[in-house]
Biopython code that builds the backbone (N, CA, C, O; Angstrom):
import numpy as np
from Bio.PDB.StructureBuilder import StructureBuilder

atoms = [
    (1, "UNK", "N", (61.444, 71.434, 202.244)),
    (1, "UNK", "CA", (60.436, 71.462, 202.948)),
    (1, "UNK", "C", (59.341, 70.604, 202.875)),
    (1, "UNK", "O", (58.936, 70.371, 201.737)),
    (2, "UNK", "N", (58.743, 70.059, 203.836)),
    (2, "UNK", "CA", (57.270, 69.395, 203.063)),
    (2, "UNK", "C", (55.707, 70.108, 203.368)),
    (2, "UNK", "O", (55.046, 70.413, 204.362)),
    (3, "UNK", "N", (55.575, 70.164, 202.059)),
    (3, "UNK", "CA", (54.314, 70.682, 201.936)),
    (3, "UNK", "C", (52.729, 69.539, 203.564)),
    (3, "UNK", "O", (51.716, 69.499, 204.263)),
    (4, "UNK", "N", (53.764, 69.072, 203.100)),
    (4, "UNK", "CA", (52.440, 67.582, 203.458)),
    (4, "UNK", "C", (52.654, 68.536, 205.720)),
    (4, "UNK", "O", (51.986, 68.843, 206.707)),
    (5, "UNK", "N", (54.011, 68.520, 205.198)),
    (5, "UNK", "CA", (54.261, 68.477, 207.361)),
    (5, "UNK", "C", (53.333, 70.045, 207.919)),
    (5, "UNK", "O", (52.698, 70.415, 208.907)),
    (6, "UNK", "N", (53.745, 70.579, 206.606)),
    (6, "UNK", "CA", (53.066, 72.312, 207.094)),
    (6, "UNK", "C", (51.883, 72.226, 207.606)),
    (6, "UNK", "O", (51.333, 72.534, 208.664)),
    (7, "UNK", "N", (51.515, 71.567, 206.273)),
    (7, "UNK", "CA", (49.975, 71.441, 206.694)),
    (7, "UNK", "C", (49.109, 70.967, 206.880)),
    (7, "UNK", "O", (47.922, 71.175, 206.631)),
    (8, "UNK", "N", (50.068, 69.713, 207.721)),
    (8, "UNK", "CA", (49.521, 68.898, 208.834)),
    (8, "UNK", "C", (49.386, 69.609, 210.090)),
    (8, "UNK", "O", (48.564, 69.375, 210.976)),
    (9, "UNK", "N", (50.356, 70.576, 210.068)),
    (9, "UNK", "CA", (50.835, 71.077, 211.322)),
    (9, "UNK", "C", (50.172, 72.285, 211.556)),
    (9, "UNK", "O", (49.839, 72.669, 212.677)),
    (10, "UNK", "N", (49.934, 73.021, 210.284)),
    (10, "UNK", "CA", (48.874, 74.426, 210.459)),
    (10, "UNK", "C", (47.366, 74.034, 210.994)),
    (10, "UNK", "O", (46.632, 74.935, 211.403)),
    (11, "UNK", "N", (46.808, 72.299, 210.977)),
    (11, "UNK", "CA", (45.788, 71.924, 210.256)),
    (11, "UNK", "C", (44.971, 72.503, 212.187)),
    (11, "UNK", "O", (43.755, 72.665, 212.289)),
    (12, "UNK", "N", (45.633, 72.645, 213.043)),
    (12, "UNK", "CA", (45.814, 72.252, 214.532)),
    (12, "UNK", "C", (45.566, 74.021, 215.436)),
    (12, "UNK", "O", (46.554, 74.723, 215.653)),
    (13, "UNK", "N", (44.143, 74.479, 215.845)),
    (13, "UNK", "CA", (43.674, 76.197, 216.007)),
    (13, "UNK", "C", (45.053, 76.223, 216.972)),
    (13, "UNK", "O", (45.678, 77.282, 216.919)),
    (14, "UNK", "N", (45.727, 74.921, 218.057)),
    (14, "UNK", "CA", (46.510, 75.594, 218.949)),
    (14, "UNK", "C", (47.887, 76.082, 218.835)),
    (14, "UNK", "O", (48.545, 76.841, 219.547)),
    (15, "UNK", "N", (48.289, 75.121, 217.194)),
    (15, "UNK", "CA", (49.460, 75.486, 216.830)),
    (15, "UNK", "C", (49.476, 76.738, 215.507)),
    (15, "UNK", "O", (50.518, 77.097, 214.959)),
    (16, "UNK", "N", (48.217, 77.231, 215.193)),
    (16, "UNK", "CA", (47.911, 77.967, 214.549)),
    (16, "UNK", "C", (48.226, 80.099, 215.512)),
    (16, "UNK", "O", (49.078, 80.972, 215.346)),
    (17, "UNK", "N", (47.178, 79.993, 216.264)),
    (17, "UNK", "CA", (47.540, 80.907, 217.988)),
    (17, "UNK", "C", (48.957, 80.550, 218.627)),
    (17, "UNK", "O", (49.266, 81.424, 219.437)),
    (18, "UNK", "N", (49.590, 79.886, 218.557)),
    (18, "UNK", "CA", (51.588, 79.992, 218.488)),
    (18, "UNK", "C", (51.604, 80.809, 217.559)),
    (18, "UNK", "O", (51.230, 81.952, 217.822)),
    (19, "UNK", "N", (52.036, 80.488, 216.187)),
    (19, "UNK", "CA", (52.034, 80.864, 215.477)),
    (19, "UNK", "C", (51.874, 82.764, 215.660)),
    (19, "UNK", "O", (52.703, 83.666, 215.778)),
    (20, "UNK", "N", (50.906, 82.733, 215.623)),
    (20, "UNK", "CA", (50.484, 84.222, 215.874)),
    (20, "UNK", "C", (50.975, 84.960, 216.968)),
    (20, "UNK", "O", (51.286, 86.142, 217.108)),
    (21, "UNK", "N", (50.969, 83.878, 217.787)),
    (21, "UNK", "CA", (51.529, 84.970, 219.333)),
    (21, "UNK", "C", (52.928, 84.981, 219.036)),
    (21, "UNK", "O", (53.651, 85.737, 219.684)),
    (22, "UNK", "N", (53.557, 84.025, 217.878)),
    (22, "UNK", "CA", (55.739, 84.162, 217.911)),
    (22, "UNK", "C", (55.904, 85.592, 216.244)),
    (22, "UNK", "O", (56.933, 85.811, 215.605)),
    (23, "UNK", "N", (54.355, 86.330, 216.003)),
    (23, "UNK", "CA", (54.044, 87.234, 215.342)),
    (23, "UNK", "C", (55.544, 88.318, 215.844)),
    (23, "UNK", "O", (56.543, 88.835, 215.343)),
    (24, "UNK", "N", (54.844, 88.188, 217.135)),
    (24, "UNK", "CA", (55.955, 89.901, 217.428)),
    (24, "UNK", "C", (57.222, 89.475, 218.086)),
    (24, "UNK", "O", (58.042, 90.167, 218.690)),
    (25, "UNK", "N", (57.212, 87.881, 217.788)),
    (25, "UNK", "CA", (59.036, 87.969, 218.361)),
    (25, "UNK", "C", (58.656, 86.802, 218.805)),
    (25, "UNK", "O", (57.671, 86.092, 219.006)),
    (26, "UNK", "N", (60.654, 86.900, 218.947)),
    (26, "UNK", "CA", (60.803, 85.310, 220.003)),
    (26, "UNK", "C", (60.668, 85.147, 221.100)),
    (26, "UNK", "O", (61.434, 85.784, 221.822)),
    (27, "UNK", "N", (59.279, 83.899, 222.010)),
    (27, "UNK", "CA", (58.933, 84.275, 223.057)),
    (27, "UNK", "C", (59.268, 82.816, 223.291)),
    (27, "UNK", "O", (59.326, 81.865, 222.512)),
    (28, "UNK", "N", (59.555, 82.968, 225.150)),
    (28, "UNK", "CA", (60.140, 81.902, 225.870)),
    (28, "UNK", "C", (58.040, 80.517, 225.903)),
    (28, "UNK", "O", (56.844, 80.747, 225.724)),
    (29, "UNK", "N", (58.930, 79.239, 226.251)),
    (29, "UNK", "CA", (57.137, 78.274, 225.817)),
    (29, "UNK", "C", (56.106, 78.892, 226.696)),
    (29, "UNK", "O", (54.928, 79.156, 226.452)),
    (30, "UNK", "N", (57.445, 79.217, 228.729)),
    (30, "UNK", "CA", (56.568, 79.470, 228.836)),
    (30, "UNK", "C", (55.146, 80.510, 228.484)),
    (30, "UNK", "O", (53.940, 80.468, 228.728)),
    (31, "UNK", "N", (56.161, 81.494, 227.719)),
    (31, "UNK", "CA", (54.918, 83.209, 227.284)),
    (31, "UNK", "C", (53.925, 82.159, 226.106)),
    (31, "UNK", "O", (52.704, 82.117, 226.257)),
    (32, "UNK", "N", (54.616, 81.347, 224.950)),
    (32, "UNK", "CA", (53.904, 80.647, 224.697)),
    (32, "UNK", "C", (52.473, 80.723, 225.137)),
    (32, "UNK", "O", (51.489, 81.242, 224.611)),
    (33, "UNK", "N", (52.690, 79.848, 226.606)),
    (33, "UNK", "CA", (51.407, 78.423, 227.106)),
    (33, "UNK", "C", (50.878, 79.913, 227.682)),
    (33, "UNK", "O", (49.709, 80.191, 227.412)),
    (34, "UNK", "N", (51.609, 80.827, 228.408)),
    (34, "UNK", "CA", (50.225, 81.643, 229.226)),
    (34, "UNK", "C", (49.093, 81.827, 228.940)),
    (34, "UNK", "O", (48.242, 81.672, 229.816)),
    (35, "UNK", "N", (48.693, 82.242, 227.540)),
    (35, "UNK", "CA", (47.422, 82.932, 227.310)),
    (35, "UNK", "C", (46.295, 81.236, 226.529)),
    (35, "UNK", "O", (45.101, 81.172, 226.238)),
    (36, "UNK", "N", (47.122, 80.440, 226.470)),
    (36, "UNK", "CA", (46.502, 79.175, 226.149)),
    (36, "UNK", "C", (45.748, 78.061, 227.544)),
    (36, "UNK", "O", (46.173, 78.308, 228.673)),
    (37, "UNK", "N", (44.954, 77.199, 227.444)),
    (37, "UNK", "CA", (44.710, 76.922, 227.718)),
    (37, "UNK", "C", (44.563, 75.290, 227.299)),
    (37, "UNK", "O", (43.497, 74.703, 227.112)),
    (38, "UNK", "N", (45.835, 74.756, 227.209)),
    (38, "UNK", "CA", (46.510, 73.815, 227.346)),
    (38, "UNK", "C", (48.089, 73.698, 228.596)),
    (38, "UNK", "O", (48.550, 74.779, 228.962)),
    (39, "UNK", "N", (48.638, 72.634, 229.031)),
    (39, "UNK", "CA", (49.422, 72.254, 229.340)),
    (39, "UNK", "C", (50.968, 72.990, 229.084)),
    (39, "UNK", "O", (51.213, 73.561, 228.021)),
    (40, "UNK", "N", (51.635, 72.928, 229.828)),
    (40, "UNK", "CA", (52.989, 73.046, 228.762)),
    (40, "UNK", "C", (53.909, 72.663, 228.152)),
    (40, "UNK", "O", (54.839, 73.076, 227.459)),
    (41, "UNK", "N", (53.080, 70.931, 228.904)),
    (41, "UNK", "CA", (53.741, 69.473, 228.307)),
    (41, "UNK", "C", (53.462, 70.013, 226.573)),
    (41, "UNK", "O", (54.255, 69.940, 225.634)),
    (42, "UNK", "N", (51.937, 70.599, 226.592)),
    (42, "UNK", "CA", (51.073, 70.130, 225.478)),
    (42, "UNK", "C", (51.874, 71.305, 224.224)),
    (42, "UNK", "O", (52.039, 71.065, 223.028)),
    (43, "UNK", "N", (52.310, 72.727, 225.062)),
    (43, "UNK", "CA", (52.518, 73.604, 224.278)),
    (43, "UNK", "C", (53.208, 72.999, 223.622)),
    (43, "UNK", "O", (52.845, 72.873, 222.453)),
    (44, "UNK", "N", (54.745, 72.225, 224.118)),
    (44, "UNK", "CA", (56.260, 71.736, 224.242)),
    (44, "UNK", "C", (56.183, 70.967, 222.564)),
    (44, "UNK", "O", (56.794, 71.344, 221.564)),
    (45, "UNK", "N", (54.924, 69.433, 222.729)),
    (45, "UNK", "CA", (54.087, 69.433, 222.296)),
    (45, "UNK", "C", (54.277, 68.931, 220.578)),
    (45, "UNK", "O", (54.639, 68.093, 219.752)),
    (46, "UNK", "N", (53.354, 70.997, 221.077)),
    (46, "UNK", "CA", (53.040, 71.657, 219.565)),
    (46, "UNK", "C", (54.116, 71.772, 218.495)),
    (46, "UNK", "O", (54.188, 71.614, 217.277)),
    (47, "UNK", "N", (55.445, 72.345, 220.155)),
    (47, "UNK", "CA", (56.308, 73.584, 219.314)),
    (47, "UNK", "C", (56.793, 72.938, 218.103)),
    (47, "UNK", "O", (56.931, 73.379, 216.962)),
    (48, "UNK", "N", (57.111, 71.329, 218.812)),
    (48, "UNK", "CA", (57.748, 70.176, 218.784)),
    (48, "UNK", "C", (56.990, 69.756, 216.794)),
    (48, "UNK", "O", (57.865, 69.461, 215.980)),
    (49, "UNK", "N", (56.075, 69.770, 216.470)),
    (49, "UNK", "CA", (55.810, 69.309, 215.532)),
    (49, "UNK", "C", (55.583, 70.850, 214.837)),
    (49, "UNK", "O", (54.817, 70.662, 213.893)),
    (50, "UNK", "N", (55.875, 72.054, 214.902)),
    (50, "UNK", "CA", (55.815, 72.852, 214.115)),
    (50, "UNK", "C", (57.657, 72.966, 214.320)),
    (50, "UNK", "O", (58.051, 74.132, 214.354)),
    (51, "UNK", "N", (58.128, 72.504, 214.377)),
    (51, "UNK", "CA", (59.630, 72.706, 214.554)),
    (51, "UNK", "C", (60.453, 71.518, 213.669)),
    (51, "UNK", "O", (61.618, 71.535, 213.273)),
    (52, "UNK", "N", (59.608, 70.678, 213.539)),
    (52, "UNK", "CA", (59.837, 69.099, 212.590)),
    (52, "UNK", "C", (59.072, 69.794, 211.211)),
    (52, "UNK", "O", (59.329, 69.234, 210.146)),
    (53, "UNK", "N", (58.459, 70.581, 211.183)),
    (53, "UNK", "CA", (57.638, 71.534, 209.891)),
    (53, "UNK", "C", (57.761, 72.428, 209.209)),
    (53, "UNK", "O", (56.986, 72.915, 208.385)),
    (54, "UNK", "N", (59.536, 72.920, 209.751)),
    (54, "UNK", "CA", (60.066, 73.755, 209.314)),
    (54, "UNK", "C", (59.643, 74.864, 209.947)),
    (54, "UNK", "O", (59.742, 75.854, 209.222)),
    (55, "UNK", "N", (59.047, 75.167, 211.424)),
    (55, "UNK", "CA", (58.288, 75.858, 210.703)),
    (55, "UNK", "C", (58.569, 77.354, 211.952)),
    (55, "UNK", "O", (58.106, 78.450, 211.633)),
    (56, "UNK", "N", (59.171, 77.232, 213.003)),
    (56, "UNK", "CA", (59.797, 77.212, 213.984)),
    (56, "UNK", "C", (60.957, 76.468, 214.300)),
    (56, "UNK", "O", (61.258, 75.277, 214.383)),
    (57, "UNK", "N", (61.758, 78.054, 214.516)),
    (57, "UNK", "CA", (62.930, 77.397, 215.435)),
    (57, "UNK", "C", (63.109, 77.208, 217.006)),
    (57, "UNK", "O", (62.204, 77.819, 217.574)),
    (58, "UNK", "N", (63.904, 76.616, 217.843)),
    (58, "UNK", "CA", (64.521, 76.958, 219.413)),
    (58, "UNK", "C", (65.132, 76.740, 219.775)),
    (58, "UNK", "O", (65.458, 75.555, 219.705)),
    (59, "UNK", "N", (65.600, 77.296, 220.230)),
    (59, "UNK", "CA", (67.331, 77.603, 220.804)),
    (59, "UNK", "C", (67.008, 77.155, 222.681)),
    (59, "UNK", "O", (65.850, 76.895, 223.008)),
    (60, "UNK", "N", (67.930, 77.126, 223.545)),
    (60, "UNK", "CA", (67.598, 76.413, 224.940)),
    (60, "UNK", "C", (68.115, 77.191, 224.975)),
    (60, "UNK", "O", (68.900, 77.292, 224.032)),
    (61, "UNK", "N", (68.139, 78.499, 226.148)),
    (61, "UNK", "CA", (69.729, 79.338, 227.100)),
    (61, "UNK", "C", (69.537, 78.849, 227.929)),
    (61, "UNK", "O", (68.790, 77.872, 227.875)),
    (62, "UNK", "N", (70.240, 79.359, 229.440)),
    (62, "UNK", "CA", (69.544, 78.616, 231.095)),
    (62, "UNK", "C", (68.610, 77.071, 230.722)),
    (62, "UNK", "O", (68.577, 76.034, 230.059)),
    (63, "UNK", "N", (67.806, 78.087, 231.948)),
    (63, "UNK", "CA", (66.615, 77.115, 231.600)),
    (63, "UNK", "C", (65.392, 77.635, 230.559)),
    (63, "UNK", "O", (64.194, 77.359, 230.618)),
    (64, "UNK", "N", (65.821, 78.144, 229.975)),
    (64, "UNK", "CA", (64.362, 78.690, 229.328)),
    (64, "UNK", "C", (64.630, 78.213, 227.771)),
    (64, "UNK", "O", (65.669, 78.586, 227.226)),
    (65, "UNK", "N", (64.086, 77.736, 227.360)),
    (65, "UNK", "CA", (63.491, 77.179, 225.568)),
    (65, "UNK", "C", (63.153, 78.746, 224.448)),
    (65, "UNK", "O", (62.088, 79.352, 224.332)),
    (66, "UNK", "N", (64.264, 78.982, 223.884)),
    (66, "UNK", "CA", (63.259, 80.301, 223.275)),
    (66, "UNK", "C", (62.130, 79.695, 221.635)),
    (66, "UNK", "O", (62.785, 79.001, 220.857)),
    (67, "UNK", "N", (61.356, 79.828, 221.416)),
    (67, "UNK", "CA", (61.193, 79.772, 220.386)),
    (67, "UNK", "C", (61.256, 81.111, 219.720)),
    (67, "UNK", "O", (61.074, 82.210, 220.243)),
    (68, "UNK", "N", (61.665, 80.715, 217.960)),
    (68, "UNK", "CA", (61.180, 81.797, 216.780)),
    (68, "UNK", "C", (60.784, 81.279, 215.517)),
    (68, "UNK", "O", (60.892, 80.102, 215.171)),
    (69, "UNK", "N", (60.197, 82.467, 214.667)),
    (69, "UNK", "CA", (58.768, 81.601, 214.068)),
    (69, "UNK", "C", (60.063, 81.543, 213.085)),
    (69, "UNK", "O", (61.220, 81.881, 213.336)),
    (70, "UNK", "N", (59.367, 80.874, 211.582)),
    (70, "UNK", "CA", (60.677, 80.588, 210.041)),
    (70, "UNK", "C", (59.634, 80.943, 209.440)),
    (70, "UNK", "O", (58.613, 80.296, 209.674)),
    (71, "UNK", "N", (59.567, 82.265, 208.329)),
    (71, "UNK", "CA", (58.944, 83.280, 208.136)),
    (71, "UNK", "C", (59.305, 81.967, 206.754)),
    (71, "UNK", "O", (58.329, 81.553, 206.129)),
    (72, "UNK", "N", (60.678, 81.436, 206.407)),
    (72, "UNK", "CA", (60.683, 80.803, 204.951)),
    (72, "UNK", "C", (59.843, 79.567, 204.431)),
    (72, "UNK", "O", (59.508, 79.271, 203.284)),
    (73, "UNK", "N", (59.562, 78.813, 205.890)),
    (73, "UNK", "CA", (58.477, 77.359, 206.145)),
    (73, "UNK", "C", (57.373, 78.228, 205.486)),
    (73, "UNK", "O", (56.824, 77.462, 204.693)),
    (74, "UNK", "N", (56.893, 79.195, 205.429)),
    (74, "UNK", "CA", (55.408, 80.029, 206.235)),
    (74, "UNK", "C", (54.935, 80.698, 204.398)),
    (74, "UNK", "O", (53.940, 80.747, 203.674)),
    (75, "UNK", "N", (56.376, 81.094, 204.365)),
    (75, "UNK", "CA", (55.792, 81.442, 202.004)),
    (75, "UNK", "C", (56.454, 80.406, 201.466)),
    (75, "UNK", "O", (57.236, 80.688, 200.558)),
    (76, "UNK", "N", (56.366, 79.458, 201.733)),
    (76, "UNK", "CA", (56.891, 78.338, 201.510)),
    (76, "UNK", "C", (55.588, 77.913, 200.356)),
    (76, "UNK", "O", (55.576, 78.054, 199.133)),
    (77, "UNK", "N", (54.596, 77.380, 201.227)),
    (77, "UNK", "CA", (52.989, 77.311, 201.567)),
    (77, "UNK", "C", (51.775, 78.831, 201.296)),
    (77, "UNK", "O", (50.546, 78.896, 201.272)),
    (78, "UNK", "N", (52.541, 79.558, 201.181)),
    (78, "UNK", "CA", (51.617, 80.725, 200.718)),
    (78, "UNK", "C", (52.478, 80.998, 198.920)),
    (78, "UNK", "O", (52.256, 81.971, 198.198)),
    (79, "UNK", "N", (53.178, 80.144, 198.679)),
    (79, "UNK", "CA", (54.118, 80.088, 196.958)),
    (79, "UNK", "C", (53.088, 79.138, 196.802)),
    (79, "UNK", "O", (52.358, 79.347, 195.833)),
    (80, "UNK", "N", (52.831, 78.143, 197.497)),
    (80, "UNK", "CA", (52.161, 77.413, 196.316)),
    (80, "UNK", "C", (50.739, 76.794, 196.532)),
    (80, "UNK", "O", (50.264, 75.690, 196.265)),
    (81, "UNK", "N", (50.130, 78.182, 197.250)),
    (81, "UNK", "CA", (48.816, 78.173, 197.405)),
    (81, "UNK", "C", (48.932, 79.654, 196.432)),
    (81, "UNK", "O", (47.994, 80.451, 196.442)),
    (82, "UNK", "N", (49.885, 79.848, 195.804)),
    (82, "UNK", "CA", (49.616, 81.778, 195.045)),
    (82, "UNK", "C", (49.550, 80.173, 193.964)),
    (82, "UNK", "O", (48.475, 79.697, 193.598)),
    (83, "UNK", "N", (50.693, 79.657, 193.665)),
    (83, "UNK", "CA", (50.681, 78.698, 192.495)),
    (83, "UNK", "C", (49.166, 77.889, 191.663)),
    (83, "UNK", "O", (48.734, 77.878, 190.511)),
    (84, "UNK", "N", (48.704, 77.248, 193.048)),
    (84, "UNK", "CA", (47.637, 75.994, 192.477)),
    (84, "UNK", "C", (46.010, 77.624, 192.919)),
    (84, "UNK", "O", (44.834, 77.271, 193.015)),
    (85, "UNK", "N", (46.238, 78.457, 193.013)),
    (85, "UNK", "CA", (45.729, 80.218, 192.807)),
    (85, "UNK", "C", (45.287, 80.349, 191.406)),
    (85, "UNK", "O", (44.192, 80.320, 190.844)),
    (86, "UNK", "N", (46.763, 80.533, 190.957)),
    (86, "UNK", "CA", (46.911, 80.581, 189.364)),
    (86, "UNK", "C", (46.436, 80.084, 188.384)),
    (86, "UNK", "O", (46.050, 80.706, 187.394)),
    (87, "UNK", "N", (46.393, 78.248, 188.632)),
    (87, "UNK", "CA", (46.311, 77.674, 187.591)),
    (87, "UNK", "C", (45.182, 77.668, 187.981)),
    (87, "UNK", "O", (44.576, 77.765, 186.914)),
    (88, "UNK", "N", (44.130, 77.605, 189.069)),
    (88, "UNK", "CA", (42.533, 77.007, 188.803)),
    (88, "UNK", "C", (41.858, 78.976, 188.206)),
    (88, "UNK", "O", (40.847, 78.957, 187.504)),
    (89, "UNK", "N", (42.373, 80.185, 188.486)),
    (89, "UNK", "CA", (42.106, 80.516, 187.870)),
    (89, "UNK", "C", (42.209, 80.770, 186.307)),
    (89, "UNK", "O", (41.167, 80.895, 185.664)),
    (90, "UNK", "N", (43.264, 80.837, 185.775)),
    (90, "UNK", "CA", (43.149, 80.279, 184.299)),
    (90, "UNK", "C", (42.437, 79.250, 183.796)),
    (90, "UNK", "O", (42.046, 79.391, 182.637)),
    (91, "UNK", "N", (42.053, 77.833, 184.598)),
    (91, "UNK", "CA", (41.523, 76.193, 184.239)),
    (91, "UNK", "C", (39.511, 77.095, 184.588)),
    (91, "UNK", "O", (38.439, 76.584, 184.263)),
    (92, "UNK", "N", (39.671, 78.131, 185.131)),
    (92, "UNK", "CA", (37.959, 78.515, 185.144)),
    (92, "UNK", "C", (37.939, 79.689, 184.695)),
    (92, "UNK", "O", (36.868, 80.294, 184.741)),
    (93, "UNK", "N", (39.247, 80.406, 184.076)),
    (93, "UNK", "CA", (38.782, 81.960, 182.861)),
    (93, "UNK", "C", (38.062, 80.631, 181.836)),
    (93, "UNK", "O", (36.856, 80.559, 181.599)),
    (94, "UNK", "N", (39.259, 79.500, 181.244)),
    (94, "UNK", "CA", (39.258, 78.469, 179.986)),
    (94, "UNK", "C", (37.902, 78.017, 180.146)),
    (94, "UNK", "O", (37.482, 77.803, 179.009)),
    (95, "UNK", "N", (36.678, 77.673, 181.311)),
    (95, "UNK", "CA", (36.001, 77.400, 181.003)),
    (95, "UNK", "C", (34.460, 78.044, 180.826)),
    (95, "UNK", "O", (33.392, 77.724, 180.304)),
    (96, "UNK", "N", (34.947, 78.997, 181.484)),
    (96, "UNK", "CA", (34.179, 80.544, 180.967)),
    (96, "UNK", "C", (34.278, 80.882, 179.429)),
    (96, "UNK", "O", (33.248, 81.224, 178.848)),
    (97, "UNK", "N", (35.161, 80.823, 178.923)),
    (97, "UNK", "CA", (35.389, 81.135, 177.514)),
    (97, "UNK", "C", (34.281, 80.466, 177.055)),
    (97, "UNK", "O", (33.185, 80.967, 176.803)),
    (98, "UNK", "N", (34.860, 78.404, 176.880)),
    (98, "UNK", "CA", (33.798, 77.663, 176.527)),
    (98, "UNK", "C", (32.369, 77.637, 176.692)),
    (98, "UNK", "O", (31.475, 77.183, 175.979)),
    (99, "UNK", "N", (32.364, 78.329, 177.987)),
    (99, "UNK", "CA", (30.402, 78.039, 178.013)),
    (99, "UNK", "C", (29.849, 79.706, 176.896)),
    (99, "UNK", "O", (28.993, 79.667, 176.013)),
    (100, "UNK", "N", (30.604, 80.911, 177.296)),
    (100, "UNK", "CA", (29.967, 81.479, 176.406)),
    (100, "UNK", "C", (30.396, 81.398, 174.807)),
    (100, "UNK", "O", (29.819, 82.209, 174.082)),
    (101, "UNK", "N", (31.443, 80.415, 174.122)),
    (101, "UNK", "CA", (31.395, 80.087, 173.667)),
    (101, "UNK", "C", (29.704, 79.424, 172.926)),
    (101, "UNK", "O", (28.715, 79.842, 172.324)),
    (102, "UNK", "N", (30.448, 77.765, 173.660)),
    (102, "UNK", "CA", (29.045, 77.407, 173.878)),
    (102, "UNK", "C", (27.527, 77.975, 173.538)),
    (102, "UNK", "O", (26.788, 77.407, 172.735)),
    (103, "UNK", "N", (27.188, 79.107, 174.222)),
    (103, "UNK", "CA", (26.096, 80.301, 174.403)),
    (103, "UNK", "C", (25.393, 80.343, 173.430)),
    (103, "UNK", "O", (24.292, 79.875, 173.140)),
    (104, "UNK", "N", (26.979, 81.660, 172.366)),
    (104, "UNK", "CA", (27.062, 82.201, 171.540)),
    (104, "UNK", "C", (26.640, 81.155, 170.223)),
    (104, "UNK", "O", (25.846, 81.524, 169.358)),
    (105, "UNK", "N", (27.201, 79.992, 170.213)),
    (105, "UNK", "CA", (26.700, 78.932, 169.666)),
    (105, "UNK", "C", (25.216, 78.935, 169.065)),
    (105, "UNK", "O", (24.938, 79.066, 167.873)),
    (106, "UNK", "N", (24.294, 78.761, 170.155)),
    (106, "UNK", "CA", (23.498, 78.327, 171.329)),
    (106, "UNK", "C", (21.982, 79.838, 169.955)),
    (106, "UNK", "O", (20.893, 79.514, 169.481)),
    (107, "UNK", "N", (22.653, 81.143, 169.846)),
    (107, "UNK", "CA", (21.775, 81.841, 169.711)),
    (107, "UNK", "C", (21.522, 81.533, 168.038)),
    (107, "UNK", "O", (20.617, 82.108, 167.434)),
]
sb = StructureBuilder()
sb.init_structure("model")
sb.init_model(0)
sb.init_chain("A")
sb.init_seg("    ")
for serial, (resi, resn, name, xyz) in enumerate(atoms, 1):
    if name == "N":
        sb.init_residue(resn, " ", resi, " ")
    sb.init_atom(name, np.array(xyz, "f"), 0.0, 1.0, " ", f" {name:<3s}", serial, name[0])
structure = sb.get_structure()
């Protein structure tokens, strides 16, 4: 899993909207395109980016291409964010302790 590709894919509001639509389950490209004010060709390009980032999978059945959310790709990004949050919280707690120690020394 490449986090750079994941976050790059998530940076676009249309791709985030597509992912939100897929929370309800697998959908065809045309169903995904209907609520968005962009062309089917643009939707296909966005889906390709999401697929390369391992956030969705596609499957062609007959004339329809079905798109499904890959939760593992999102979980990897969420894990990275949680680990980063944990490290920052620990660093901020250490900073707070140092500030309090310094204030107590000055009293």
